[in-house]
FILO-381326 format. One record per residue: y, x, z of N, C-alpha, C, CB in turn; residue in one letter. Coordinates in steps of 0.02 Angstrom, whole numbers, plus 50000, padded with zeros to 5 digits. Atoms other than C-alpha are relative to their C-alpha. Glycine has a CB too. Layout:
N
YXZYXZYXZYXZa;...
END
This chain:
429
499434995750013542624369545652499775006449965500375001750065m;500144993850036542594383745526500575004950016499934998849924k;499464995149989543534399945551499905006049955500025002150074h;499994993750036543994415445454500415005050040500294999249927e;499644994849963544594431945525500175005749953499595002550061i;499774994650043545604445645443500335005450044500504997449945k;499714994649961546014462745517500685001949972499535006250000k;499324997950018547854467745516500135006950029500524994950026l;499824993549973548754483845560500114999550075500635002749966e;499864999349929548994489845739499554995650043500734998450014k;500515003549961547394481845802500174992650011499905003450067s;499885007249998547934464045763499524996649952500754998349982a;500425003950046546894450445682500344993449985499294998750030v;499765006750019547364434745587499394995449999500365000149929e;500565004849995546274419645623500224993449968499794998950074i;499885006550031546174403745519499464995250024499995000649922i;500465005249978545384388445598500094993949956500114998250076m;499965005950043544964373745487499564994550029499795001649927t;500365005749972544464356745557499964994549949500334997450065l;500075005750045543784342345456500314993850032499254998749983s;499715006249975544444324645472499604997450060500014994649945k;500435002449945542954320245583500115004050065499275000349979e;499904995849941543384334745700500684999150032499905007349981e;499345000249969545264333245721500244992950015500495003449955f;499765006949989545474314145711499914997650072499644995349952t;500075002349930544724310545885500525003250047499305001750025p;499514996649959545894323545961500694996949989500025007749984i;499355003050016547394316145871500044993050029500114999849924k;500005006849974546894298545923500125000050076499344996449984n;499884999549928546844303846107500745001050014499605005950030e;499294998749992548614310446089500414993749988500235005749953i;499645006150017549204294446006499934994650053499764997449933l;500125005249948548404283046136500405001750063499244999550017v;499614997949942549204293246275500744999049989499855007350016s;499295000850016550884293046187500214992750000500165003149933a;499855007250004550794274246162500234997250067499404996249975q;499845002649933550924271746350500705001950023499495002650050k;499364997549974552554281346369500584999949951499905006950023t;499444999550048553554282546207500294993149985499775003449936v;499675006250018554784269446148500154999949925500664999150040e;499865001050071554924262645971500424993849994499344999449958v;499575005850006556364251145925499634993949973500605001649955p;500315006350022555804232945908499364998450037499875000349927g;500625001249963554304234746025500105001650073499415004249970f;499984998549929554074233846212499635006550014499694994250041r;500314993749981553624250246297499264999050012500355003050063k;500735000549991551744252746285499674995449950499854997750069g;500295004850048551524240146143500155001849928500264993150015h;499854998150069552114249745989499355001649962500485006249998a;500614998550039550804250945848499915007649992500054996749930p;500174992950006549914267545833500305003249938499245000950000i;499754997050062550434270145653500765001350003499844995549940d;499274999049994552284267945697500165005850047500334993550026q;499914994349954552134280345842499875006549962499524999450061i;500174994050038551304292845725500555001849951499344999149963e;499474998750048552684290845597500645002550033500164993749960a;499374998349966554124292145722499965006850034500174994750051k;500064993849961553444306945822499515004949967499754998350071y;500484995950038552484316145685500015007350021500154999549927a;499964992949984553124333545728499755001550070500725002549993e;500234999149932552844331745914499254999350007500354995250046g;500725001249998551094325045887499635005949968499814993449963i;500314994250032550694339445768500005006050046500355001649934k;499964994449952551284351945898499484999350055500705000450030e;500485001149946550224344146034499285000649974500104993150032e;500674999350031548724343145917499835007349991499984996349932l;500114992850008548934361545876499825003350066500635003449970t;500134997249934548994365946060499294998450024500524997550050d;500665002149977547424356046099499445003249959499944992349997k;500514996850044546464363045949499915007350020500214999449926v;500054993049981546884380845999499655000950067500705003150003l;500324999649934546384377946179499254998349996500354995450050k;500685002350005544774369446126499555005149964499974993349964k;500434996050044544154381745994500115007650003500094997749930y;499864992850002544974398746023499465004050036500695001450033f;500524996449962543684403946154499365000749958499854996350066a;500604999750042542294399846029500065005649949499894993349964d;499894994750049543074411445899499955006950033500694999249966v;500034993749962543304425246029499285002150013500394999450066v;500704998649985541474423946077499615001749936499674994150036k;500374998950062540834422845899500155006749968500164994449951a;499784993850032541834437945840500015005950048500684999049969e;499994994849948541684447746003500685003350004499455005249986d;499324997549995543564449446016500215000950073500494995249964l;499704999149934544544455746166500764999549993499795007050032k;499285000950010546294448246151500405003550055500174992649998p;499554996849952547704458046234500714997249995500005007649989v;499345003050007549154446946183499934992449992500385003049939s;500015007150017549624428646169499964999249924500634996350028p;500005001450072549434420445998500724999949974499654993249985m;499335000050030550924422745882499934998649925500365006750012y;499995001950072551454418345703499554994049986499795006049956n;500425006050007550654401145722500284995649944499964996050067v;499805004550056550704390745561499474994649991500095004149934n;500465005750005549944373645532500084996549932500144994950057v;500025004250060549414364245374499574994050018499725003849937k;500375006049980548884346345398500084994549947500244997550069m;499985006050042548424331845284499494995150027499865001849924d;500465005249975547304316645299499295002550008500014993949953e;500694997750000545714326545270499865006350041499785001249931e;500124993649965545954343545352500605001950045499875005649950t;499494997149956546894352345491499865007550001499984996850074f;500094992850004547164370945467500555003550041500015002549926e;499514996249960548004382545594499855007449991499974997950076v;500064992750010548324400945559500445003450053500235002149928t;499614996449949548884413145693499745007150006499954996450070f;500194993049989548834431345743499945001450075500505004949967s;500074997949931548314439845903499815007450000499464995750038v;500184993049992548224458045959499355000450039500565004150035d;500654999349965546494463646013499915007250024499414998049952v;500154993349974545824478346112499745004249942499484999750059f;500154996150061545714492245983499355004050004500565004749986p;500564995350004544264502645925500275007150010499634999349931e;499794993149986544394520445989499455004849976500135001050077v;500464994850024543574534945897500215006550034500015000749922t;499834994049961543524549646016499915006449960499585000250062l;500094993250023543814567445963499625003850054500685003449983g;500364996049951543014581746058500415000250065499885007349974e;499655000049936543464579946242499665004450052500054993050027y;500334995149957542234592346318500085006949969499254998250011k;499924993350026542514610846303500675001149966499455001749953g;499334999350030544364608846259500295006850017500484994350024v;499704993549989545204625646236500754999649996499745005149948e;499274999850000547014628346283500225006950027500304994350044i;499714994049969548144642946328500274997950067500575003249955e;499845002549933548224640246515500625003250029499415001250046k;499424997749962549824641546614499765002050069500564994550004t;500204997649934549574651946771500625001550041499545006449994v;499424998849957550804652046916499895006350040500124994050047f;500024994049959551194668647000500574999850050500035006449956e;499495000049947552114669047166500345006950002499694998250069m;499624993749996553504682147175500554999350052500305001949930t;499445000049953554894687247294500604996449971500195007250020d;499425003350032556174681147167499954992450006500045002149925d;500085007249994555444663647169500134997650071499284997949978k;499865001849930555494663347359500755000350014499625004750048l;499284999349989557294669547360500394994349968500265006749973n;499685005750034557794656047235499934993750042499704998949929e;500125005949959557014642847347500445000150062499264999550020e;499584999449940557914649347501500734998949982499905006950034i;499315000950023559544650047403500164992549989500135003949935e;499905007350009559314631647354500064996550067499424996949959r;499975003049934559004627347535500685001250033499445002950045m;499344998449971560584636347592500554995949966500155007649992l;499505003950037561594627647455499984992750021499895000649925n;500075007049981560894610747507500314998650069499274997950000s;499715000749933561534613947684500755001850001499635004350051k;499304998050004563234619847625500464994050007500155003749934a;499515005349990564784609647667500645001849964500134998750075e;499364998950032566414607447574500545000650054500184994249952l;499464998849953567884614747672500665000549961499885006450041k;499354999750033569714612647627500245007349998500524995450036v;499764993150008570404628947557500675000950035500065001849925a;499364998749966571854637247643500584998949952500025007250029e;499405001750039573614633347584500145005549948500614999050046e;499824995350052574094641347419499415002449959500345005950030g;500594997850038572294644147360500004996749931499354998350039y;500025002550069572134642247171499294998349980500305005249952k;500675002450018570674631947108499685004249945500034992649977a;500384996250050569324641247010499404995849978499785006850029q;500615003450022567824635646909499475000750054499745003049932m;500505000149947566464630647030500264996950064499755006950014g;499705003349942567694624147160500014992549989500735002750012d;499955007250004567864605747199500714997950018499494996550048t;499325002449987569544596847189499984992550016500475001349940v;499895007149986570054580347268500594998149957500144998650078d;499535001050055570984573247119500254992849996499685001949935l;499715006550018572184558847088500215000549927500614998150047a;499834999650071572424554546905500134993149971499455003549961f;499925006150040572994541446780500055002149927500644996050023e;500024998350070572624541846594500414995549956499295000049977g;499585003750047573744536546450499815001749928500755001550011f;500094999150072573444534046264500604996949966499334996949974v;499385002250032575004532646157500504997350051499854994549948d;499525001749948576004531546318499824993950041500654998949969g;500215006149965575034516346381499395001550043499854994249950v;500574998949955573894517046534499414995849976500194998350074a;500595003750022572114511946492499554998350059499605004049947f;500435002549946570854502346596499455005150018499674993349978e;500524995449976569684512946703500215007250000499394999349958g;499764993150004570774528446684500415002250059500395001049938g;499584998449942571514528946859499585000650063500544994850010k;500324999349935570944535047030500495003550047499335004149996a;499564996849950571874539647190499665006050033500214994950053d;500374994449970570494551047253499315000449968499944999150077s;500644999150033569044557947153499795007350008500044998149924h;500244993249993567984573147196499705002449935499475000350057l;500234997350065567704583747041499865007450008500534998849945l;500184992949999566764600147034500185003049932499235001050016k;499784997050063567604611046903499425003849968500615004650012l;500564996950035566344616346773499394995649996499815006550033g;500575004750000565204601346800499944996149935500064995250058s;499975003750063565724593946631499944992450010499445002449953k;500005007249986565884576946712500574996549963500044998650075m;499435002850036567564574346626500015002649928500675001850037f;500024998650072567894574746439500395006449982500294994249962i;499644994650034568454589246330500135005850049500674997349972d;499844994149958569364603446423500374997950063500445004949960t;499645002649942569974592546566499925004750060499734992950019f;500134996149940569144603146702500295007149994499255000450013e;499744993250010569634619946627500755000350013499845002549929e;499285000149993571464614746628500234999450073500294994449960q;499825000549929571414612046817499945006650036499574994850034l;500064993349970570994630346850500705002750015499605004849954v;499354997349981572444638246945500444995250038500375002349940g;499625005049962573074622047023499915001250075499794992849981y;500034999549927573464622047210500084993050029500545004850028t;499945006549966573424607847337500724997649998499755000550073a;499335003050004574904596047312500325000749932500445003150050g;499704998850065575234602147135499874994149953499735006449968q;500065005350050575564589246999500075003049931500544994450011e;499954997550068575424591146812499724995149949499645006649994g;500285004150053574814584246646499435003749965500554998049948e;500594997250035573134586946561499944996449933499354999250043i;500075002950066572964584146374499305001149972500535003049951n;500694999750025571254580146301499924995249942499494998350057v;500175004750053570424570846157499324997050015500005003649930t;500645003449987569074557746182499515001549943500114992450007f;500514998950052567434560946088500014994449948499305000750030p;500005004950055567274552145920499494994450014499835003449934a;500525005149986565714543045985500044997650073499315002949986e;499915002349931566444538346155499804992650006500745001050024y;500285006849993565664522346226500534994549997499614999450064h;499465005050004567354513546238500335000849931500525000850058a;499774999350069567804510246056500765000749995499784993949960a;499274999750003569664508146096500285006950017500304994950047n;499784993249982569724526246159499695005349956499835001450073l;500384995150039568494534846041500455003949952499444996649962a;499654995650046569264549845952500745000650011499894997649932g;499275000049991571004547146024500225005450050500244993150024k;499714995349952572114560146109500264996250061500575004249968p;499785003349939572554556146290500345005150045499404996850037a;499664996049950573674562646427499844997350069500775000149988t;500145002049931573184562246610500525003250046499285002150021f;499564997449947574484563746747499565001250061500594995050016k;500464998249945573604572746889500385002750060499495005249976v;499754997049938573904577747069499405002450039500444995050041k;500544997349960572794589047172500114998250073499945007849991i;499945001849929572554581047343499765005750044499594993650015n;500264994349962571524595847403499535004049956499634997650064a;500504995850031570494610547343499475001550053500325006749971v;500534999149950568804611947429499515005349977499634993450013k;500474994650014567634626847438499344998750035500295006950022l;500675000949971565774626847470499885005550052499465000249945l;500134995449945565434634647639499255000450013500394997950064n;500734999449996563644640947630499805003750063499735003649938k;500224996649938562724645447791499635006449984499574995350041p;500384993850007561914662347819499284998850021500325005750042e;500705000249980560044664847830499925004450062499525002349942l;500104996349938559824669748012499564996050047500685001750033n;500455003349953558804665248165500274993250020499895004450062e;499705006449980560034651648215499904994649948500755001050013e;500115004750055559934643448044499284997749996500225003149933f;500725001650004558024644348042499814995050054499585006450006a;500195004449945557844636248213500334993249994500195003350067k;499655006450008559144622848175499674995649948500735001349980a;500345003850053558074617648026499254999450010500135003349933n;500695001549982556424616448118499505005649993499774994449960g;500464994250006555714634048098500055004250063500165004249936f;500014995849940555224646248234500455006149992499295002250015e;499614993950013556104660848151500125000649925499625006450027s;499884998750072556714667847985499345001549966500505005849990v;500654998350029554974674847954499574993849991499645005250044e;500385006250005554194657847990500274995849942500054996050066d;499685003750055555444649747869499765002949933500775000450004l;500214996950063555004662347733499274998749985500135007650002k;500725001150011553134660247759499864992949977499615001550065a;500135007050018553184641347751500314998149933500274995450055k;499705001350065554384640947605499595003249944500725002649999k;500434996750050553254653147514499394995749984499775007050026s;500565004550010551794641247540500214993949958499714997650068e;499755005850038552844626647475500105001649926500664997550031e;499874998050069553394636047320499355001149962500445006449998v;500644998750032551624641847283499634993649984499565004550045a;500345006450011550914624347305500324996149943500004995850065k;499645003650053552254616647195499885003349933500754999750016r;500104996450063552064630047063499304999049973500135007450010g;500695001050021550174628347059499894992849975499525001550057e;500065007050022550314609347047500334999149931500334995350051d;499655000650064551574610946905499595003149943500695003350003n;500424996750050550434623046813499404995749983499785007050025a;500575004450011548964611446837500194994149956499714997550067k;499785005850040549954596646769500175002049929500624996850033n;499834997650068550574607046622499375001049959500415006550004e;500644998950035548794612246578499664993449984499545004450043n;500295006650012548214594346598500334996749940500074995650063r;499635002950056549584588746479499795003149934500745000950010g;500224996650062549034601746350499314997349978499975007650011k;500675002450016547224595846360500024992849973499545000350061m;499965007050021547664577446347500334999349932500394995950052l;499685000150066548814580846200499515001949945500615004849999k;500494997750050547424590046109499474994649987499665006550024k;500505005350008546174576146142500304994049963499734997750069i;499665005650033547434562846088500065001249926500694998850031t;499924998450071547774571745925499344999949962500325006949993e;500664999950032545904573145891499674993249998499555004950036a;500295006849997545564554645927500394995249956499994997550072s;499695005050043545934539345823500014993350036499624999449932t;499935006649970546594523045892500644996749975500005000450078v;499425003950020547754509545826500264996350061499834995049941e;499735002849939548874504845971500314993149986500525004750032v;499705006750010549254486045981500735000050021499604994750040p;499295000149985551114482745977500154996550066500374996549944q;499885003749938550984470546122499915004550061499524993950004s;500104995449944550324484346236500595004950006499345003849992l;499414995749999551784495546186500584996350032500185002349928v;499455004149972553014481546226499914999250075500034993249965i;500155000949928552154478646393500175006450039499264998250010r;499854993649967552324497146436500755001250002499655005849965e;499274999350001554154497346383500314995650055500294998049931v;499745004549949554474482246495499875002750070499684993149993e;500154997049935553624491246640500495005750015499275002750002a;499534994549991554744506446613500704997350013500005004749938k;499355003149988556274495146604500054997350072500124994349950l;500025002649931555754486946768500105005850050499334996450015a;499914994149957555634504346847500725002349999499535005749978d;499304997950007557354508746779500464995350039500215000149926l;499595004949964558104492646849499935001050076499794992949982e;500114998849928557314496447019500395006250023499255001050014q;499634994049983558074513947018500754998650002499845005649950q;499295001650002559774507146968500214995850060500174996349935l;499865004349943559684493947104500095004250064499444994850010m;499964995649941559394507647234500655004050000499405004750002m;499364996550006560994515847169500594995249999500005004449937q;499475004949998561974499747183500264997949932500565002550040g;499805001650068562004496446996499484995549968500105006549958m;500495004050037561204484146876499965002649928500194992550001d;500124997550068560584486346697500614998949956499394996549970l;499415001350041562134478346619500545005250013500284992950013n;499514995049982563254490246714499825006949972500085000550075g;500244993650027562184504946660500135000449925499245000950014y;499885000150072562304499646477500735001149983499764993349969l;499284999150012564204498546487500215007250014500404995150044k;499814993349980564334515246575499785005249948499715001750068m;500274995150047563244524346448500164998449928499255000450008t;499875002050068563804514846294499384998449960500385005449965g;500635001450033561994510646256499904992549993499415003150039m;500205007050007561204494246201499264999550018500144997349927t;500715000949986559504486646239499585002749944499854992550011m;500374997350057558954491446064499955007650005500354998049933d;500004992749992559454509646098499485002150052500705002550020t;500484998449947558454509846260499294998949976500144995850063i;500675001550025556964501646176499765005549952499984993149964y;500184994850048556994514446035499855006750034500565000949948n;500134993949963557024528446164499334999550037500565001450049q;500605000949959555614521046270499374998849959500104994350047l;500595002050039554464514946130499535005849983500234996749936a;500474994650018553784531946069499605002650060500395005749969p;500374997449941553354538246244499544994650028500505002350054m;500445005449977552644521146288499384999549957500384993349999s;500585000250045551524521346135499525005750015500235000349926e;500424994349983550904538746181499624998750065500425006450007n;500325001549935550554532946359499424995149991500524997150050k;500525005050012549574517646299499415003249963500284994149960v;500534996850038548604528046174499575004550044500305004249942k;500374995749955548124540746307499574996050048500485004650039m;500385004349954547594526846427499384997149965500444994450027d;500575002850038546484519146292499465005349989500254997249933l;500484994550011545674535946256499635001650065500365006349974i;500324998649936545354539346441499524994450020500545000950055l;500455005749985544624521846460499365000649960500364993349984d;500594999150042543454525546315499555005650027500215001549927k;500394994449971542934542146393499634997650062500465006050017i;500315002749939542594533146558499394995749983500514996050041a;500555004250022541494520746465499435004249973500234995049946t;500514995750030540574534146366499615003850054500325004949951e;500314996049948540234544246523499724995750058500505005050027e;500245004649948539784528646625500295001650069499235000250003k;499654998749936541074533046758500104993550037500675003549988l;499925006049959541204520746900500425001650062499324997250021e;499614999549939542314517547050499654996050054500744997649990v;500365003449946541474513247215500484995850042499645005150045s;499615004249954542064500147340500345004450053499564994650033e;499724995549949542324514347465500625003549973499485005150022e;499424996650031543504523347344500594995349995499815002849931e;499465004950005544514507547316500294998750069499744993349968i;499775001249931544604504447504500435005850024499404998850047a;499634994049979545184522347533500695000249967499615006349983e;499375000050036546534520947399500464994550025499894999349924k;499615005649974547094504047465500325002050067499564993750009t;499744997749936547294511747638500585004949991499435003350042a;499464995250014548364525747564500644996349981499795004849943e;499425003850022549514513247478500304996150058499814995249942v;499765003849943549624502447634500395004450048499404996650037a;499674995349954550084517547741500685002049973499565006250010k;499374998150032551444522247617500544994850014499905000949925m;499535005449987552254505247649500024998050074499824993949958y;499995001449929551964505947836499614993950020500704999250023g;500415005949987550614492647833499275002150012500044995049941m;500724999249999548774490847870499734996949935499674996650063t;500285003150061547614486447723499974992350005499315002749986p;500045007249991547424469047798500674996649989499744998450071e;499335002950009549294465847805500215000449927500525003650046i;499834999250071549514472647629499674994549959499785007049974l;500365005450035548194460347568500334993350011499264999750022k;499675006349984549064446047657500654999249960500154999550075e;499365000250036550734450447578499894998949925500405006550011e;500145000750071549994452047403499704993249984499535005549975l;500295006750010549014435847424500544994649996499514998450057d;499465005050000550654426647454500264998849929500575002350045k;499765000650069551144430047273499425000349950500505005649984t;500605000050041549354429747208499955006249956499994993749956k;500014993850038549464447947156499475004950026500695003350004k;500484995349971548054455447259499475002149949499664996850061y;500534998450049546734454447121500265004949947499744993749966d;499724995450050547884462746994500145006850030500654997049969s;499894993749965548324476047124499355004050003500274998750070f;500654996649996546474480147150499785002449932499484995350031i;500194998050068546154480346962500405006149977500114994249951n;499574994350018547624492246940499775006350035500744998550018s;500264994249964546944503747076499365002649968499874998150073l;500644998150031545224503546994500125003749935499574993849988k;499834996850064545984507846825500265007150012500524995949961t;499724993449985546994522246899499465004950022500544999450054d;500544995749976545464529146987499535002149943499604996550055l;500424998350058544434528246827500345005149955499834993649960l;499634995250041545804537146730499985007050032500744997749992m;500024993649965545844550746863499325003449992500174999150075s;500674997250007543954552946853499895002749929499474994750017k;500074997750069544044554346663500375006649990500274994749951a;499614993850005545404567646678499645005850035500704999150029i;500374994949963544394577146809499405002549959499774997350068e;500574998150042542894576946691500235004749944499664993749971l;499734995950054543964584046551500165007050026500644996849969i;499804993649970544654597646665499385004250018500444998950062e;500614996449979542924602146732499645003149941499534995350037a;500354997550060542284604846554500445004149953499704994349963n;499544996350043543814613746484499835007450000500724999050023a;500124992850005543714631746425500655003950014499725001849929k;
END
C-alpha cells in the first residue's frame, strides 16, 4: 500500500491510500465469499450464486465494505509512519476503483502544532481588590433584600415603579386575541422590562381591582413572526399590588440567620466579600495573562475540537434547562433562536477555550509537568464527596457505564492545566 499526505487548513490532513490489484483483490475476494453464503441472486439457490454475478449485483455494497476494511487495515500504518495524532473520525471519504488499483482519499483532523509565545515573565496591569465599608454595606443590603417578602399593599395604594403587581391580562391584535397572550394571575415587577414596549410604565398609578387597557407595539424582530411589529391592546386587571417588606438589620435578624450578633454578621460578611473579591481579582488577572499568552502563540485549532466543545456547552445548557423544567426546543421557541444561532454564539468562545487548552497542554509538556497518583486520588475524593459518595462507590457507578477511565483522564488533564496556570502566575511580573 502506498500513501500520500497533504496538509490542509485548521490542522487537517488529506490522505490518499493506493492499493495494487495484488493488495486489494484478496480483501475483495473475502467479502465476496462471505456474501455468497447469504445474498440471493435470481435464478440461483441461496449460497450457490456465481461470484461474478454477486459482484455485479451488489457492486456498491461490496465497494463500501472493501473501503471499510482497507481503512481499518491500513490507517494505523499511515498514522504510525507519519506520526499523526488523529482527533476526529475520517471524513470526506472518496473512492476510485478499477481492475488494477483501489484508491481511497479521506481527511482527518490531527492534533495541531503549537508554537508558544513568551509565557514566563508575562506583564499585565494587575487588578487589586480593596475592601471598603461601602462594599460591606452593599452585601448586607443584598442579604436584607433576599430575605424581604412581598406584602399586599393597603387598599387604595397606587402602584409605582419597583412595586410588584398580580396581573390578569389578555392581548389582542386587530381585535383578535392571540395565542399565549392571556393570564389570570401573573406577578410582574414594574420596571423589570419583562414585558414589551411601555407596558409596565402604563400600569403606574393602578390600584387593586382596577381594570383598563394598555396599548403597545411588538418589536420588529419579535420571535413570533405573526406579532412582530404589530400594535396590540391588552385588557388588564390588577388583582393586587404587592410591596417588598424588607427586614431591619438588628440583633433579632442576625440571630435568626445563624449569627451571634450584628457585629458577628458584619465580620463574617466582610470576610466573605473580601474572599470573593480577591478570588475575582485573581481570576481577572489570570484571564489577562492567558489572553496575552494566547495572542502571542500560534496554533491552528481543528474544527472537530471546536464542534466537540460546542456540543459540551450545549449539553450543559440542556442540563440547566432541565433543572428549570424546560427543554432545548422550548428554549428555542421562547427566545426565537435557532440551533444555527446558538452554534454561532458558542463557536467563537469554544474555539478560544480549545486554543487555550492546547497552549496550556504544550506548556505542561515543555515544563515536564506531571500529576501524581496521590493528586488524582485526592481530586477523585473531592468529586465523590460533592456527590455524597465514597471514591469506591463513585468508581462503581462510573464503571457501570464504562466511563471511569475517561473520568480519570479528564481529572488528570484538569490538574495539568491548573499546574500550567500556576506556573504562569508564579513567573508573572
